[in-house]
N, C-alpha and C positions, 0 to 999 in steps of 0.2 A: 497683696497689700492694697488697701483702698483708702484714699485720702480725699478730703473736701478742701476746696479752695474758695474763700469768700472775699470778693473784691468788688468795689464800686467804680463808677465812672470810667469804664474801660475804653472810652473814646480817646483818652489821652495816651500818647505814645509810651509814657513811663509805665503805666499799668500794663500795656500790651507786652512790653519787653520783660516785665517781671513775671507775667504768666508764662511767657515762652521759656524763660529760664527754668521755671518749675517743671513745665511739661517735657522739655528736652531731656532733663535728668530722669524724670519719672518713667518715661517710655522705654528708656534703656533697661530699667528694672521690670518692665511689663506691669507697672503699677496702674490700677484703675484710678482715674482722677475725675472727680465731679466738680466743675467750676461753676459756682453760683454768682451770677453777675447782675448788675443793675445800672441804671442811668439816673438815679435820684439826684435832686439838687442839694444845695447847701442849706444850712439851718435858716439863714435869713430869707431863703426862697422856698420855705416849706409850703407844701401844697398837698392836696389829695393825690395828685399824680405821684409825688415822692413817696407817700405812704404806700401806694400800690406797688411801686418799684421795690422799696425796701422790705416789703412783705415776703419777698423770696427768701430772706434770711431766717424766717421763722419756719421754713419748710424742713431743713435737714434734721434728722434724728441722729445725733452724734454718736449714739451707741452703735450705729451701723457702720462707723468708720474707724480706721486704725489711727488716724491723725488728722490734724487740721492746720492749714496755713491761712491766715486772715490778714487783711490790710485794713485795720480799723479806721485809719485816718481818711479812707475813701468812702466810708459809710457814715453819712452825716446825720445820724439820728441816735442820740445817746441811749434812748430806751432800747432800740434794736441792738446796739453794740452790747449793752448790759445783758440782754436776753441771750445773745450768742455766747458771751463769756460764761454765763451761768450754765448753759447747756453743755458746753465743753467741759467745765469743771465737774459737773455731775456725771458725765460720761467717763471721767478719769482717763482721758487720752492725751497724748502729747500735742502741744499746739505751739506754733511759731507765729507771733504777731509781727508784721513788718513795720509796726509803729511802736514807739515807746509807750509804756503804760503798765498793765497788770503784771506784777512781779511773779505771779503764779505761772506765767507762760515764758517760753524762750522768745528771744527777739532777734531780728535782723533789721537794724535801724539804718536809715539813710542819713548821714551827717549833713546838716543844712547850713552851717555857718562859715566853714573855711572857704568854700568856693565864692560865696558872696563877698566875704572879706577881701579875698585876693583880687577879685575883679574890680571892686570899688577902689582898692588901693592902687591897682594898675591904672585905672582911669585918672586918678589923682597924680600919681608919680610919673607915669609914662606919657600921658596925654594932656597933662596940666588942666584937667577938669576941676572946676570949683563949684559950679552950680549944678548939683546932681539930684535928680528926682527919682522916686522909687514907686513902682507899681506893685503893691503887695497882693498876696492871695487872701482868701476869706479869713476873717479874724477868728473864726471858730476852729481853725485848723492850726495846731501847734507848730507843725513844720513851717507853715507860712509865717507865723509869728517869729520863729527862730531866724528866718532869712531877713525879715524886717529889722530885727534887733541887731543882726550882724552889720547891716548897712548903717544903722544909726550909730553903732559903736565906732565904726570905721570913720564916719564923718566927724564924730566928736573927737576922736583920737587925733585927727588931722586938723582940729580946730576950724572946721568948716561948718557954718551955720545951717541949720535945717529946722523946719517946723512942720505943722500938719499940712501946710500948703504944698509941701514937697512930696506928700504921700497920697496915693489913690488906692483904695481898696477894691480890687477886682474879684472876679470869680474864676480865674484861670482860663477864661475863654477869649477868643479873638476880639469879640465885640468890646469887652471890658478894656482891653489894651488900646483899642481905638478911642474909646471914651476918655481914657486916662490921658492920652496924648493930646486930644482935643482940649481937655480941661487945662492941661499945663500950658498949651499955646495961648488959650484965650483968657485965662484968669490969673496966671502967675505974674508976680511983680517983675520978674526978669526972665529972659529966655534961657532955657536949660542948656547946659553944655552936654549933658549926658542923661539918659534915662536907663535905670537898672530895673529890670522886671523879674518877678519871682518865678516865672516859667517862660518857656519859649513861645507858647501860643499868644500870651499877652504882649511879648516883645515883638512878634511878627505883626500883631494888630497895630502896635505903636508905629512900627516902621511904615506900614501901609498908609496910616493916617498922615504921618509926616510927609511922605512922598506926595500924597494927594493935595497937601497944603502948600507944596512947592519947596519943601526943605530937602536937603541932601543928607544922606546918611553914609559915612560919618562926618562929612565935611562941616555940616551945620550943627547936627546933633548926633552924638554917639548913642547907640542902643545896645544893651546886652540882655541875654535871657538866662534860662536855667533849665537843664534836663538833657541838652544835646539831642533833641528830637530830630527826626528825619527832615522836618521843615527848616531846621537850623542850617542844614547842609545845602538845601535846595534854594533857599531865598537869596536874592541879591540885594545888598552885599551879604556874604556868608556871615552868619550870626555868631558873635562872641557869646559863649555860654558856659555852662558847667556840666561836665560829664559825671553822672552819678553812679553808674554801674548797676542799674536795675536788673539786667539780665543775670549778672553775677549774684545779685542779692537773691533772686529766685532760685538759682542753683544752690546757694548756701542754705536757704530755708528748707528745701527738700532734703538736703544732705543731713541736716539736724534731725528731721523727723525720722529718716531712714536709720540713722545711727541709734537713736533711742529705741526704736522698735527692734533693732538687732541686739539690744542689750549693751550698747557701747555708750561711752560718755560723750556728751555734746556740750559745747560752750553755751552758757546761759545767754550771753548777748554778743552779737557780732555787729560791728559798726563799719559800714561801707563809706569810705572817704570819697568826697567829690573832688574833682580837679578841673581847673579852668581850661577852656579851649579858646585861646585868643585868636580872633579872626578879623575879617574886613570891617565889620560893623562898628568896631571901636577904633579903626585906623591901623590895625596890624595887618600885614600882608600874610596870606596863607595860601597854600596850595590845596585844592580840593582833591579828595581821594577818588573822585569821579572825573573822567575826561568829559569833554563836550559830547562825544559820541555816546558815552555811558548815560549822561543825563538825558540826551534825546531819547535813547531806548527806554529809560525809566519813565519818561514823560509819555511816550507812546503806549507803553504797557499799562500805565495807570489810567491813561485816557480811555483805552479799550475796556479795562475793567470797570471804570466809572460808568461808561455808557451802557455796558452790558447790565450792570446792576441797576442803573437808572431805568432801563427798559423794563426790568422785572418790577421795580417799584411803581412805575407809572401804570403798567398793565394791571398789577395786583390792586393798586389803589382804585383804579377805574372800575375793575370788575367787582371787587369786594364791596365798593360803595353801593352798587345797585342791588346787592343780594339781600334777600329777606328770609330765605329758607336755609336751614342749617345744612341740609344735604347738598344743595347747590354750592354752598361755601366749601364743603369738604372736597367736592369734585374740582373746584377751581384751585384749591390749595394743593391738591395732588399734582396738577399740571405745573404749578410754579416750583414746587419742591423738586420735581424731576429736572426741570430746566436749571435749577441752582446747582445741581451736582452733589447734593448731600448724600452721604452714605446711609446715615440713620437720622430719622426725624420722628418725634413723638409729640402729638398734641394731647396733653394730659389735662382733662377737664374735671372740675369739681362736680360732685354729685353724679347723677345719671339721668337719663331721659324721663324716667317715671317720676323721680323726685323733682326734676325741673318742671314738669307739667303741673305737679301738685303746687309748687311755689307760684306758678303763673296764676292758678285759680285763686290762691290766697291773695295775691296782689290785686287781681280783678275785683275781689270781694272787699278790698280795703283792709284786709287783715295784716297783722304784723307777721313777718317771716319767723319761723322757729329757729333759724340759724343766723349767725353773723356773716353777712355777705362780704365782709372785708377780710375774712380768714379762709384758709384752706379747709375743705371738708375732710373728715377722716377717711372717706372712701373716694378714690380717684378712678376714672375710667379713661380709656384711650380710644376715642371714636375714629382716629386716623393715625396710622403708623406707616412709615416708609422705611423698609429694610432691604438694602442691597438690591434696589430696583423693583421691589414688590410692595404694593400697598395692602395693608391689612388693618385689623383693629383688635383691641383687647378688652376683656371685661374688667370688673372692679378689682382693685387691690388697695392695700392700706398705704396712705401717703408716706409713711416712714420708709417704704421700699423704694420710693422714687420712680421705679419702672416695674412693669410686670415681671414676675419671676421667670417666665418662659420666653421673654423677648430675646431676639438674636444679639442684642448689643451687650448682654451680660457676659462678657468674656474678658480675659486678661489683656491688659495693655490698651484699654479703650479710654478715650477722653470724652466726657459728657459735659456739654455746656448747657446750664439750666437757666432759663430766662423767664421772667414773670409774664403772665397773661392777665391783663386787667384794664379797666376803664376808670380813670381816676382811682378811687380806693376800692372799687368793686372788683373783687378777685374772681376771675374766671378759671384760673388754673395756672399751668406753666407749660413751656415747651422745652424739649430736650433735643439737642442736635448731637450726633455722635461722629467723632473723627472728622470734624469739619472745622479746621483752624480759622477759616474766614469768619466764623462766629465771634472770634476774639480780635483778629487782626484789623478789621475794618469797621466802619460805622453802618455798613449795609444791613447787617443782621438786626441792629437796633431799630432801624427805620422800617424794615420789613415787619418786625414785631409790632410796631405802632399800627401798621396797616391791618394786622391780624386783630389787634385790640379794638380798633374802630369798627371792623367788620363784625366782630362778635357783639359789640355794643349795639350796632345797628340791628342785628338779628334779634338781640334781647329786647330792645325797645319795640321792635315790630311785633314780637311774640306777646309782650305785655299788652301792647295796644290791641292786638287781635283778641286776646283773652278778655280785655275790658269791653271791647265792642260786642263780643259774643254775649257777655253778661248783660250788657245794657240793651241787648236785643234790638239793635237798630236805632237807638237814640241818636240825636243829632248834636252830640257834645262837640265833636271834632270834625274838622274839614277832611273830607274823604281823600283828597289828593295829597295834602301835605301832612296830615296828622296833628296839626296845631288847632287851637281852639277856634270855633266859629264866632262870629261877631255877637250873636245873641248870648252865648255863654260868657264871652268876654265882658259884655256890658254888665251882666249880673255880678260877676266877680270883681270887675273894676269898681263898681259902685261901693262894694263892701270894703275894698282896699282904700279907696279915697276917703270914705267916711272914717275909717280907722286912722288914716294919716291926719285927717282934720282934727280928730280928738287928741292925737299925740303931737299936734303942731309940727308936722313934718311937711316936706316938699313932695310934690308929685311930678313925675316927668314922663313924657311920651317920646319914644323914638319911632319915626315914621320911615318906612322903606318902600321902594318901588323899583321893579326890574326895568332897566334901560332897554329901549328898542325891542320890546317884546313883539310888537306888531311885525317888525322886519323879520325876526326869527320865525314867527308863525308863517309868514308869507313865503320865506325862502326854504324852510326846512319842514314845515308842517306843524299843526297844532300840538301833536304829541311831543315834538322836540321842544316846543315852547313850554309845555308842562314840565319838562326836565329842568328848565331854568327856574321856574316857579318853585319846584321842590328843592332845588339847590339853594335858593335864597332862604327858604324856610329852614332848611337844615343848618345853614350858616348862622342864622339868628338863634336857632335853638341851641347850637353848640356853645354860644357865648352867654346864654342865660345864667344869671346868678340866682341864688336862693331868694325866693319871695317875689320874683319878677313874673310877669304874665305876657305871653306871646299869643297873637291872634292874626288870622288872615281876614282882612276886611272884605275885599272883593277883588277878583281878578288877580293882579300881581302886586297888590298892596298889603303890607304887613305892619303891625305895630307892636311895640313892647312897652308895657306900663311898669314903672318902678316907683317906689316911694322912699323918702328919706335920702334922696340922691342930690348930688351937686352937678353943676354944669361940667366940671372937669371929669366927673365919673361918666356922664352921658357921652362926652366927646371920646373918652377912652373906650367906652363900650362900642361906639360906632367904628373906631379904629380897629377893634378886635374883629368886628364883622368883616371889614375890608380885608383883614389879614387872612381870615378863613376863605374868603372869596378868591384871594390871590393864590392860595394853596390849591383850591379846587381847580382853578384854571391851569395851574402847573401840571397837575396829574391827569386832567381830563383829556381824553383822546377824541372828543367830539369836535366837529368843524367850527363850532361857535363857542364864544366865551361868555361867561356871566359878568354882567356889569350892573351895578345898582346905585341908586341915589338915596341918601339918607339925610334926615334932618331931625331936629328935636325941639321940644319946648318944655320948660320947667317953671313952676310957680308954687306958691304956698297952697297946700290943699285947702279946698273950700272956697277959694276966691271966685272961680267960674265953674260952669257946668262942663261935663266931660266932652260934649260935642265941640265946645269952644276951644278946649285944650287940644283936641284932635285937629281942629282946623288950623290952629297956630303951628302945630308940629308939621302938618301937611304943607303949610306955607314955607316953613324952613326947608323941608325936603325939596320942594319945587324950586326954591331959590338955588339950592346946590345943583339940582339937575340942569337948570338954565345956565349956571356958571360953567358947568362941565361941558355943555354943548357949545357954548361960545368959545371956550378954550380949544376944543377939538376943531372947531371951524377955523380958528386962527392958525392952528398948527397945520391944517390941511392947505391953507393958502400959502404958508411958508414952504 
């Protein structure tokens, strides 16, 4: 038997428990399971990156499977969900959806109202809470709306007033919980007695924010969560929450599929009831199932795992970033995969090298590609496979097969985790790990995949640039060191952009950037290492470029970005994004020196002054920021 599991946002504990519930049942039956996972955002955070992640759900050919388990509420793209449902219906195979919805499928649903109702009533009756605030999940998820309505109904039933001031819509992440608590503290008309959150991550974020602001939990503000995740047990105070039974739900979903395939009857819909777990964060005393020694052991084990994984991520990020040749990338990938302890790993790429080179020539010639680069090619190849300690590769096969027919992983009782390879919405292919539960249970695999994505994009850009340079036969369009436009080309293109902006009565803005202390880096580590900083700043600025913007290296370590139709807020946000990329670069870099840069900007209505004057004003803004930074550093040094 072979089943497909489709689930999104597996960084959350609830999704991990559900998958484990499916797998533990399936492996007893020696069932092959292919788990298609993604980390796409919510509808309101839609982006090219989300498109690239959700593209993985267009890959499975459901006629190749005996059954499907999907969790449609975690895949926040209605078109993709409809595509999945259509494919399953056409394949005429049994499907269990872990969300309410299509009556053509069986369902295992997680009840979302009883737990919130009981916890809210408990806060009111047991702890005399009256001013209760709610951190809701995304408004496009029905389960989140059900939890919100349960809180609203309970408040109204107890004749306790509430309005929109009492509600904050989060995204299920820690940061949104912190933002919600900050908003409640700073903007609410009265201090909350309690905060009820729609999941544990947001509740933990709220607890941390309250603590940082000097408030005690539960003495000053009670906080409750939902999901009974591992962090609910570990945080102090122990979090009052709702235990949902996701592991049991996974068991039940697999059991339904197996029953139908064996010709047995299966209940159309099973509802898993949630139950409150009253604990310290609402003022109830509770005993932890873990002793102090247990928690210390868990902390040490997680600390060791974290640092081992961090070492892999840092090394892979540092090594991959500097690679421009695909062969070097494969050699580096093999070393990291060996160290990770993966039994099976397959790098499955769209097209093949011959087709890839043909596309590079087309791009260099300015021609449109004959295929959609956001979609998987019909033919897939595996330039790198790792099987039971041996590295190999496989020739082309049809994407519907997922893996080559003669690969070693095609055996009974295997678990394949399928993850997308892409940069934004540009589809490179996918990765398959076999019998490697860590690909599901932690966030390490998703971060490692990001490193692979960025490495492949770097190689792709290098190859495109190389093809263009070869075609241009030594023309001086781009700077040799950084690959961005030279000043002469910039001035020609900038003149065209500014003239167009003047006709359209738009603004023109310049962001000016300069590497800090480059002279010191050159003197202490050599000119070659100074060039690394210059290239790193160019890369940081290039990564933040929006459509229609123009990047140029002026001279030495100075760079500028020209944009039109922009506001000061957008320019400031752009600069902040550059600083964020620089911060990440410094986190993963293993070099002895760090990248620091000063940035400034100038914006005005197009046509008011000449380009050189705009550049001069932007340079002045950058220089003021550099001077302020140095003064601040000097003051800190004196302290």
